[in-house]
N, C-alpha and C positions, 0 to 999 in steps of 0.2 A: 504494500500500500504506500502511496506517495501523497504528499500534500499539494495544495493548489499552486504553490510557488514553483513546483517542478513541472515545467511545460513540455518536457521531452515526450512523456507518455501521451499527452494530448495531441501533440504534433503527429505522433505515430498513428493514433486512431484516425486523425484527419487524413493522413496519407492513405490508410486503408479505405476510408470512405471515398476518396478520390478515385479508387479503382472500381467502385461499384457504379459502372457507367449506366446501367439500366435504371437504377434508383435515382441517380443524379439527373439523368436526362428527363425522366418523368417529373421530378421535382422542379427543375429549372423551367420546363415547359409550362407547368402549372403557374409558376411565379410570373413568367413573362406574359402569359395569357391574361392573368389577373391584372397585371400592370396595364395592358392594353385596354381592358375593360374600364379600369379606374381612370385612365387618361381620357377615354371617350366621355365618361360621366362628368369629368371636370370640364371638358370642352362644351358639353351641352348644358351644364348647370343643373342636371337632374339625373337621378338613377334610372335604370332601365324600367320602363313602364310606370314611372312616377308622374302623377299629375301635379303640376306646379306652374304658377304664372311666371316664374323666373326661368322657365325652360327657354333655351336659345336655339333649339332645333330638335330634329327627330332622327332616330336611327334608320338605317336602310340596309340591314343584313350584314353579311360578312364576305370577305374574299380570302382564299387560302394563301398562305405564304410559308415557305420552308426556310428555316434558318439553320445553317450548318455551323456546328460548334465543336469544341474539343471532346464533348461527351456524346456526340451523335447529332442526327438531324432532328430539329424540333418542328413539328407540324402545327402551325398556328392559324387561328381564325382572326383576321384583322377586321375590326368593326368599321362600318361606313356610316356617314350621315347623308340625308337626302340632298342637302345643298352641295355636297362634295367638298366641303371646306376642311374637314378633319384631316390633319396630317400628323403622323407619329414619327418621333425621332428615336424611337426605341431601337430600331435595327442598326442605325448608324452608331448610336452610343453604345449599344450592346457589344459591338466588336471591340470597343476600347475597354469596356469594364467586365468582359466575360470572365476573365481569370479571377477578378475580385469577387464576382457573384458566386462562382463555384466555391471559392474559399470560404465566403461568408455562409453559404448554405451548409457546408460541411461543419463549420464551427457552430452553427445554430443547432445542428443535430447533437453535437457533443455537449453543449452547454445549455440547450433549451432555446426556443425561438425568442429572440430579443427584438422588441419593438424598435429600439434605438438603431439596431443594425439593419433591420428591414427598412426603416425610414431613410437611413444614410444611403443604402445601396439603390433604393428606388429613386431617390433624388438624383443620384449620380447617373442612373440609367435613363431617366426621363428629362432631367434638366429643370424640374420645378418641384415644389413641395406638394405632398399629398396631405389630405385632412387626416385627423386622428382616426375617424371611422374607416377611412380607406385602408390605412395601415392595419387596423384591427381585422378587417376582412381578409387581407393578404395573410396575416398571421393565422387566421382560422383555416384557410386553405392549406397552409403549410402544416398545421397541426394534423389535419386529416391525412395528408400524404405521409407524414412521419409515422402516424399510428398504423397505417397500412404496412409500411416497411417494417416496423417493429413487431407486428403480429403475423408477418408472412410465414408460410410453411417452408421448412427447410427440405428441399427436394433431393439433395445429394448428401453423401457421407462426408464427415469431417473427422479424419483420424486423429488430428492434432488440434487441441483446443487450449487457448491461453486465457486465463482468468485473472482479473485484478480489479482493484477499486481505488478511487481517488476521492478526496473530500472537497466539496464546494460549498460556498455560502449561498443560501437561498432565503428569500423573504416569504414567510408563511404566516398569515393572519397578522401582519404588521410586525412580526418578530423575525430577525435574521438568525437563522440556525445553520449549523454545519451538518450536511447530509452526505452519505456515501453514494457515489456514482459507480455502479458495478458494470463492468464491461466484459464481454466474451468475444474473442476473435477466433474464428475457425480457419484451419488450413486444409484444403481439399487434397485429393490425390495428385492433382496437377501442380501443387505447391502454391496455389492462389489463396491469398488471405481474404477473409470476408468478415465484416462486423455482423455477428449473430444477434447480439442484444446489448442494449444500454438501458439500465433501469436505476431508479432511485431507491434508497432505503435509508431509514433513520440512522442505522449504523451497521457495520459488518458484524455478523453473528452466524452461528450455525444455521439458525432458522431462516435468516434472510437469504443466505447463499443457497440453502436447500430449495426454497421457493423459486429462486432465480433459475437454478438448474432444472427443476421440475418443469418450469415454463418452457425451457429449451427442449426438453424431452417431449413434451406435449406437442410442440410445434414440429417435431419430426427429427430431432437430432439423433443420429445413429452412427454406429461404426467408430466410436471414439476409442482410440488405443492408448493415447498419451495425453495427460492434462498437465499443463505447466502453470504454476502459481507461486505466490510467496508461501511462507511457512505459517500462515494464520491457522490456528488450531480449529476454529469453527469451519473454515473453508475446507480444510482437509477432511473433516468428518462428513461434511455435506457431499464431497466428491465420492467418498467411500460408500455412502448411502445411495446416491442417485446414479453414479457411474461405477458400480462395483468391479466391472471387468477392465477398467482402464488403469494403466500405470500412472504414477504421479511423479513429476520431476519438479524439484525446487528451482524457481526462476534463477537463472544465471546472474542477472543483474542484482537481484535481492541478496543472493548468496555473497556476492562481492561486497555489497554495501554492509552486510552484517559482519563480514570479515574485517572491514575497516574499523569496527568498534574495538577491535583488539590491537589496533595499530595507531601510532601517533600520526598527527597530520602530515608531518614531514618524513614519512616512512620512505625507505629506499625504493626507488622505482623498480629495481630488479625484484624486490620482494613481491610487488603487485603483479609484475609481468609473469613471474614464475607461477603465481597462483592462477592466473588466467590460462596458462599453458596446460593446466591439469585437464581442462575441458577439451583439449585436442587429443587426448590419449585414445587409443583404439579399443581398449578393453577395460573392464572394471578393475581388474587386478593391476594394470598399469597405473590407473588413476589412484588406487590405494597406495601403491609404492611411491608415486610422486608426491602424494599428500604427506605421507610419513617423512619423506626426505625434506620436503618444504618446511614442515614443523621443526624437524631436528636442526635444520640450518638456521632458522630465523628466531626460534623462541629464546635463544640465549641473548639476542640483542633486544628483542621485544618481549618482555616478561609476561605481558597479558596473554600472549598466545598460549601459554601453558594452561591458563584458566579456560580457554575455549577449546582445548585439545579434544575433549569428549564430543563437543558439538561438531568439530571439523571431521572427526572420525565418522560420525553419523552421516555427514554430508558426502563422504566417500561412497557410501552405499547408494545415495541418490544419483551420483555420477554414472552409475551403471545404467540406469534408465536413460540418462541424458545421452550417453554414448551409443546405446542401442537405438535411440531415436534418430541420432544424427547419421548413423550408418544406414538406417532404413530410408532416410530421405535422399541418400546419395545414389540409390539404384533406380533403374527405370521402372521396375515393378516392385513396389514395397511389399515385404512379406505379409501374408494374411489378406491381401487384396483379392477379391473374387470378381470374376467377370459376370 
């Protein structure tokens, strides 16, 4: 588990989201279509079908327009008015702000839909401000699309699953609280990463992780052979209950961070480098031998390592699963895969 100041994990999730072209294409298409509708309403001074003396004109159907983007082709319906005066600058401006829009939408999924971010990107996209009600409607459409993505059925197997949580500050009933954001990333047989789920919980616990994993299983998660996570006791128990046939591997990054607890800030670079090398061993026995040699070499200089000797020995067993997983990912047909 990391805190909100650590942005590396958030960037990683956003990178994985950027690979979900189908999801992002549908989401961006929804946003751009909604922007076109809101732009027409602003131009006419009235919503679709609204009776008002302030109306400046009337709609006259749509024409189709295809917009090519980095996430695929967007099929859009551009509104028209009877007088033919309506002109949209969305397409010209979109080409300049497309990258920012994709990044903003990915960040919205990770952190929740932000009115401020939607307002900023739509103003950049269209060149003028939208009303608060217009922004709220765009947010609602985003919420619906994100809910569909979060509840979609998982059609393929994900033999490798990475689980972790981070804490974010949220406002709830006027009070700012810290809540856990639980994330699951799956890796399929082709090595492609996919965000399987992102959910909120009041805190990390066995029960919250169990509900999270049961939700994944109900949505069709199958074929899990290896789960990677930190050493959170509740999480490990939940994995054993919900995914009893899967091996568990302690996260490499968390392992190294925990090892730093036994080292001073200005520890020898060779000490840390040799610790990382243990993960490159080909067998569990090699890993155990290297870990014993590493402890023997460095504990005389760094006395705290002797206090963590038992913990490090236990981690040597975890390395067996890590090494087995890395070997499986290096062959064309991973063992256990069935056609």
